[in-house]
C-alpha positions as CSV (number, residue, x, y, z in Angstrom):
1,M,0.1,-0.2,-0.2
2,S,1.3,3.3,-0.8
3,T,-0.3,7.0,0.2
4,S,0.6,10.0,-1.5
5,V,0.8,13.4,0.9
6,Q,-0.7,16.4,-1.6
7,S,1.2,19.7,-0.7
8,S,-1.2,22.4,-0.7
9,E,0.0,25.7,-0.2
10,C,-2.0,28.2,2.2
11,R,-1.9,31.7,1.6
12,L,-3.1,33.7,4.6
13,T,-4.3,37.5,3.8
14,E,-4.3,40.2,5.9
15,V,-7.6,42.6,6.1
16,P,-6.5,46.1,7.0
17,P,-8.2,47.4,10.1
18,S,-11.2,49.5,9.9
19,E,-10.9,53.2,10.9
20,E,-13.5,52.9,13.5
21,P,-15.1,49.5,15.0
22,A,-18.9,48.7,13.7
23,S,-21.0,50.4,16.8
24,E,-24.5,49.5,16.8
25,E,-24.9,53.5,16.0
26,N,-23.0,53.2,12.8
27,L,-25.2,50.4,11.8
28,L,-28.4,52.5,12.3
29,E,-27.2,55.2,10.5
30,R,-26.6,53.1,7.6
31,M,-30.1,52.0,7.4
32,P,-32.3,54.9,8.1
33,W,-35.0,53.3,5.5
34,L,-35.4,50.2,8.3
35,P,-38.8,50.4,9.4
36,C,-40.2,50.2,12.8
37,T,-43.2,50.3,14.9
38,L,-43.3,53.2,17.3
39,T,-45.7,52.7,20.3
40,V,-46.8,54.9,23.8
41,D,-48.1,53.0,26.4
42,V,-51.3,54.4,27.7
43,P,-52.4,53.0,30.8
44,V,-56.0,52.3,31.4
45,V,-57.2,50.5,34.4
46,H,-60.7,48.8,35.3
47,F,-61.4,48.4,31.3
48,T,-63.2,45.5,29.9
49,I,-64.3,43.7,27.2
50,G,-67.7,45.4,27.5
51,H,-66.1,48.7,27.3
52,L,-63.9,47.8,24.1
53,L,-67.3,46.6,22.4
54,S,-68.7,49.9,23.2
55,L,-66.3,52.1,22.1
56,I,-67.6,54.9,19.3
57,P,-66.0,57.9,17.5
58,G,-65.5,60.5,19.6
59,A,-65.9,58.6,23.0
60,I,-63.5,59.1,25.9
61,V,-61.2,56.9,27.9
62,E,-60.1,57.6,30.9
63,T,-56.3,56.6,31.4
64,A,-54.2,56.0,34.6
65,S,-51.9,58.6,33.9
66,H,-52.1,61.7,35.0
67,Q,-52.0,64.6,32.4
68,T,-48.2,65.9,33.5
69,S,-47.2,62.2,34.0
70,D,-44.5,60.5,31.7
71,V,-45.4,57.0,29.6
72,P,-43.1,54.9,28.3
73,L,-41.9,55.3,24.5
74,R,-40.9,51.3,23.1
75,I,-39.7,51.1,19.5
76,N,-40.4,47.8,18.5
77,Q,-41.2,46.4,21.7
78,L,-38.2,47.6,23.0
79,L,-38.0,50.7,25.7
80,V,-36.2,53.4,24.6
81,G,-37.6,56.2,26.5
82,W,-39.9,58.5,28.2
83,T,-42.6,61.0,26.8
84,E,-45.6,63.2,27.7
85,F,-48.3,64.2,25.6
86,E,-49.0,67.5,23.8
87,V,-51.6,69.0,22.1
88,I,-50.1,71.2,19.0
89,G,-52.9,72.7,16.9
90,D,-55.4,69.8,16.4
91,R,-53.2,67.0,17.0
92,L,-51.9,65.0,19.8
93,A,-48.3,64.4,20.2
94,V,-45.6,63.2,22.2
95,R,-42.4,65.0,23.7
96,I,-39.8,62.7,24.1
97,T,-38.6,63.6,28.1
98,D,-35.8,60.6,29.0
99,Q,-34.0,58.1,27.5
100,A,-33.8,54.8,28.4
């Protein structure tokens, strides 16, 4: 029995280091078109399915938040900060008050 050994030449190539490490912020800046879902959590206590079924346009639902209370701001279900509500003209808006 004879065995033959083939010689294979391996070449290593060096990859020059990038100027700055890829941080999460840099990755996000490269994808400004990426869609996400932004939600503001408004706590409503003692709300039942019956209340939900009886909602009509123009109905007012009382929340557990005080007018000046901050409410959680989430992006894709991840807490990113806190907001407060503001009325601008005839629209309801949120002002970011703190980042998580």
